[in-house]
N, C-alpha and C positions, 0 to 999 in steps of 0.2 A: 514125458511130454515137454516140448519147448515152452519157455516162459513167453506168454503173449501179452503180458502187462506192458503198458506204455513206459518208455524211459525218457526222461528229460535230460538232454545233453547241453553242453556249452556251445555257443555259436560265435565264432571268431573268423573274420575275413571271409565270410560266405561259406564256411565249413562247420559241420556239426562235429564237435570234438568230445572224446571221452575224458577219462581222468582216473581218479581213484575208485575205490569200491563204491558201488551204487547203494543208496540209502532208500528206505521205504517212505512213501507218502501215503497217509491214512485218511480215511473218512472220519471226521470228528463226530458224526452222528451215530456211528456204530463200531468204529475202530478197525474196520476192514482195510486191508492194503489195496490201494488203487493203482499203484505203479511205483516206479523208482526214479530217482534222479541222481545224476553224477555231480557231486559237489566240486566246486572250483577250488583253485589254490591261488596263493599270492603270485606265483609264476604266471598262471593263466590270466590273472587280472592285469599284470604288467604287460603281457603279450597283447591283450585286447586294447589296452590304453595306447601302446606303441602303434598298433595297426590303425586305430582311430586318428592318432596324430599324423601318421604318414598320409593317410587318406585326406585329411583336412588340408595339409600343406601342399600336396602334390596333385590333387585332382581338381576338377572344375566344379565340384559340388557346391562350394560356398558362393559361387558366382552364377549359379544356374537356377534361378527361381522357378522357371517353368518345369524343369526336371523335378525339383522338390515338390511342387504342387502335384505333378503326375504321380509321384510315389505315394503321397498321402492319399490321393483319391483311389489309387490301386489298393492300398492298404485298407481303406474303408470298405471298398467293394468286397474284399476277401474276408474281412471281419463279418460283414453282413451275410455273406454266403455260408459262413460257419457259425452263425449266431446261436443256433439251437444246440449245436455240439458244445460250443464254449459255455453256454448257460448251464447245460447239464454238468459240465466239468466243474463249474463254479459251485453248484449245489453240492456235488460230491466231495470236493476237496476243501471248500471253505465252510460249508454247513448252512449257508443262508437259504432263504426261501427262493423258489424258482422265479417268482415274479421279481424279486430283488435282483437275482442273477441276470435275468433277461433285461431288466432296466439298466443294470450296470453295463451290459454289453452294448445296448443301444446307445447309452451315453458315450461310450468309447468311440462308436462309429460316428456320432455327431461331432465329437472333438476332432477326429481325424479329418472330416470334411471341412469343418470350420477353419482349421489351420491350413488345410490345402488351399482354401480361398485366400487366406492372408499371406501365403508364401509369395504371391505375385504383387503384393502391395506393401512391401517393406520400404517405407519412404523416408528420405532425409529432407533437408531444406537448404535453401541458398539465400544469401543476403549480400547486399552491397554496402559495406561499412563506410566507404568514402568513394569519391568518383574513380571508377575503374578498379577498385579493390574488392575482390569477391571472396566470400567465405562459404564453402560448401560443407555442410554437416552430413556426412555419409553414415548410414547405419550398416554395420558389418557384423558377421557372425563372430561370437566370442571365442570360438575354438572348439575344444573337445568337452562334451558334457557327460558327466557320470550321473545316471538316474537310479536312485535307490528307492525301490518300490515296497510298500507295506503289504501285509497279507489281507487286510480287511476289505479292500476293493481292488484286487490285483490287475483288473483289466482297465477300468476307468482311470485309476490313479497312475498307471503307466502311461496311457495315451495322452493324458492332460499335461504331462511333462515332455514326453517324446514328440508330440505334435508340434508344439512351439519350437522345440530344439531343432527339429528337422526343417520346419518352415523358415527359421532364422538362418539356416545354413551350417549349423553345427554337425559334427560327427559325434557318435555316442557310444558309451559303454553302459549297459544296464545290469544292475544287480537285483534279481528278484528275491522275494521273501522265501526262506526255506520251508515255510508252511504251505506254499502254493506253487511249487515248481511245475506241476503238470499243466496247470492253467496257463502259466507264463510260456511254456514250451509251445502250447497250441497257438497262442497269439504270435509267437516268434515265427512259427511256420507260415502264418499269413504274411508276415513281412518278407520272409525268405522267398516266397512265391511271387513277389512283386517284380515283374520283368524289368522295370525301369530302375530298380534300386542298385546302385553300384556296390560292389564288394567293399567291406570295411567301413561303410557309413554307420551301420548298426551292428553292434556286437553285444554279447550277453554272457555273463559268467555267474553260475549258480553259487549260492552261499550255504555254508553250514557253520554256524558260529559267527565270527566277525572278521575273519582273515581277509576275505575279498573286499569287504567294505573299507577296512582300514588301509588296505593297499591302494584303493582308488582315491581315498581322501588324501593320502600322502604323496601320490604320484605327481611328478613334475610334468607329465603329459596331459593331465586333466586341468582344464581351466575353470569349469563350472561344476558345482555339485547341486543337483536338484533332489531334495529329500523330503519325503512325507513320513511322519512318524512321531514318536514321543518327544517332548521337550528335553528330557534327559539325554536322549541320543543325539538330538540336535545340538546340544551344548558340547557333547564330545566331538561331534563333527566340526563344529566351529574351532575348537581347540586343535584338532588334528590338521585342519586346513590352514591354520594361521601361518606356519612356516613357509608355505608356498603361496600365500595370499590369494586363495581361490575366491571366486565369486560364489555366493551361496544363495540358493532359493530354498527356503525352509518353510513348509507348512507343518506346524507342530501341534501339540496337544490343545484340547479345549475343555471348557467346563460351562457349557452354554446355559445361561439363565433364561427361563421363560417367565415373563412378568405378566401376571394375570390381575387386572383391575376389576373392581366390583361391578363395573358397567359392561364387562365383557359378555359375549355370548358364550356361556359356559358349556353348552353342548358342542359348539364349534371348537372351543379351546381344548376340551377333553379329547375330542376326536383327533385333532391335530397333534396334541402332545402325546397321545398313546402311540401313534405312529412315529412322531418325532423322537421319542425316547427309546422305543423298542425296535426300530428298524435295525437290521443286522445284529439283533440281540443287544443293542446299545453299544456295539463295538465300532463306533464311528465318531470321529473327533467333533463333529457338529451336533451330536445327539443332545437332545434336551436333557440336561443332567441335574438341573435345579429348578424346582417349581417355586417361584416367588409369588405369593398370593396375598391380596389385600385382606386384612384381618376380618372384615365384615362378611366375606364370602368364603373364608377358609374352610369352615365345616362343610358347606354345600359342595365346594370344589373337591375337597378330600373324599367325601362320600362318592361323588361321581367318578373321580379318577381311580379310586380303589375298585369300584365295580368294573370299570373298563379294563384295568390291568388284570383283575381276577378272571375276566372272561377270555383273556388271550389264550389261545390253544397252542401250546408248545409241541413241536414235533419235527420230523425230518423235512428238509426243504423240498423234497420231491413230492410230498403228500400235499395235494391241493387244499386239504382241510387245515393244514398247519398255518398259524399266524405269526409264529416266531420260531426261528431255527436254533441250532446249537451254538455254543461258544466254539472258538477255534480249536481248543484242545483241553485235555484234562487238567494240566497245570493252571490254565486260566479259570476253569471251573472251580478248582480248589481255592484259588485266590478270591474269586467273587463270593464263595460261601463264607470265607473268613471275614470279608467286608460286611456281609449281612449280620454276622454275629456282633461285630463291632458296632454296627448301626443300632442294634438293640441295646448295647451297653451305654453308648454315648447319647442316644436319642430315644425316640419312641417308634417302634416298628408298627406301622399302619397295616402293612401287608408283608408277611415274611415269605420270601421265596425259598426254594430249595431244589435239590436235584430231582429230575424226573424219575418216576418209578416204573416198574413193569418192563415192558418191551423196550423202553427208552433208557433204561438204567445203564446200558453199556456206552451211551453217548455222553457228550460233554454239555448236557442240557441243564439250565437253571431257570426256574420260573421267576417272573418279575417280582421286585420288592419296592416298597415305598416306606420312607421313614421321615418323621418330623424331627427337626433340629433347629435350634436358634443360635448356636455357637458358630459364628462364621469363621472362627479361627481353627475349628476342628479340621483335621486332615480329610475327613469325609466330605467336607465342603470345599476345601482348598485344592485337593488333588483329583486328577482325572481317574474315575473308577472303571471306565471302559467295560461296562456290562449292564444288564437290565436291572439297575438299582438307582433310584432317584430320590433326592431329598425334597421335602416340603418345608419351606420357610415362609414367614409372614412379614408384612410391612404395613405401616400405618398411613403413609402418604407418599406422594410422588418423590419427594426428596430422599426418603428412606429407601424407596424402590431403586433409585439410581445408585445410592451408596452400596446397597447389597448386591446389585447386579455387577458393580465394579469391584467387589470386595476380594476377588481372587486375582492371581497374577496372569490369568489367561484372558484372551480377548479375540477369540476366533469367530464365534457366532452367538446370536441371542434372538429372542422373539418377544413381542409385546402384543398383548390381547386387550383391546379396548375399543369401544364404539366412538370415542372422542378423537376425531382426526387431529386436532391441534395437540392433544396429549401424545398421540402416537408419534408425531413429528418431533416434539420436544424430547421424548424418550429416545428416539432413534439417534438424535444428535448427542445426547448426554451419555449414552452407553458406549464405553470404549471397546468397540468390537468391529472386526472387519466386515461382518454381515449382520444386519438386523432385519428380521422378517416381521411384518405387521399382520396380525391375525392369521398366521400360518407358521409352519416351521419346516425347514429342511428342503427348500427349493434350490436346486443347483442346475446350471446349464452352461454350455460352452461359451455363450456370449457374455456372461456376467462374471466379473472378477471375484475371486475369493482369496482370502489370506487373513493373517492375524495381526493384532496389536500385541505388544509386550511379549510374554513368553510363548505366544502362539505362533511366532515365526517372523520371517523376513520375506519381502517380495510378494508378488501376486501370481496366481495361476488362473486359468480361464481368461477369456476376453482378449482384447487387443494388448492389454498390459502384460499378458502372459508371455509375450515375445521379449519383453524388456530384459529379463534376466539372462537371455541367450544372445543379446546383441551388445555391441560396443558402438559408441559414437566417435567418428573420426572427423576432425576439423582439417579440411584441405583449403589452403589460402593461396590466392593468386592476385598479384598486382598487374593487371592486364593493361592498365592505362585507358585513356579515352580516345575515341576516333577523332 
């Protein structure tokens, strides 16, 4: 019988291309093969970059805002038409809950439509510096953008970079994550079906290892790198891009503190932080990773959050009864299980998670963990754990809360829970983080910029500022004289 499993190929200059031997893509919840993908090569990466460069320099794409808007709206329409299929594929290949997968897909549709609207409003400015002397500040596309996509939200995190890149007038080369090639191929089909999209504007090369990514970072044909992923990989990209002085847009790791004051609504805080910590099984850079709790309510909060975490039902994403899905693969399951043991050695395990048993034992499941710790210098506090494991730390007053919230090198997101409006505003200003949520956690949308301080990255995605990393400002000067 012929193989009927889907195959994810490379997409260059409007054509689907093969390559080397196909590799399997598996469901992390049960280990079953879902389909195959054709890994790319350095040669294919170089070919895609050259096509994108040629298209940028010789086509009218960069100077056609109405065309760019039309493409983004067509893309959004096709994503919406395929949303159920895409969400099912995200559940199968990524392991997350179906409501999370559908939410991610709807978020990507929103991103595409938002930047479709902005494509026609890329504005510069004009000023007269002296009588008859005019300065025109034009905003122009930066060139060819390479977009390196992570596995944890492969639809939204692609479109939130691709949307502004296309709206700005860039041509692109995408490198999807090797863990989620089938999801990416389905999204690329939506793009390929857009009737207004010129060949060569969007290209995609699959990865296995780091060969393709390294080629794009080093390429003289690439002007901008947009990367979402770990801080360690971001640093390697910075080093690799230095010889060609590429512009970098980096959203990197996070270690989001959630600061809970004694006057907080603890029911609301626990409800928000259970979701904020365990969405996507904690495999998201904005996850609530540290619970900083005022000492006078630490016991009450700990009892409530332990009960909430214990009640979370872990299971396959397609099961409507599941409240948390699997990790992305078994190596990450093993890594998180080792972290849980370390947490018991260095701190106090309040709730010890472990691998799921019975029918779920073949999957990469880990139940939630909580641990108390006061040593902010511990790697368990300082490093991103990227799983369903959260620390509980205490503070005595507002000053100590600020100091502990800022005690790591990360600054991507944070949340504050208090009924005191003035305190919430003081804390939001004092915490060194790109996003601070007040009495909630994890709200993201196309209109609101996100990004990090310090080791959490460079630049901003979402919102109007999301265009900035894909645009240059050109000063055109004219001494016209006076009439």
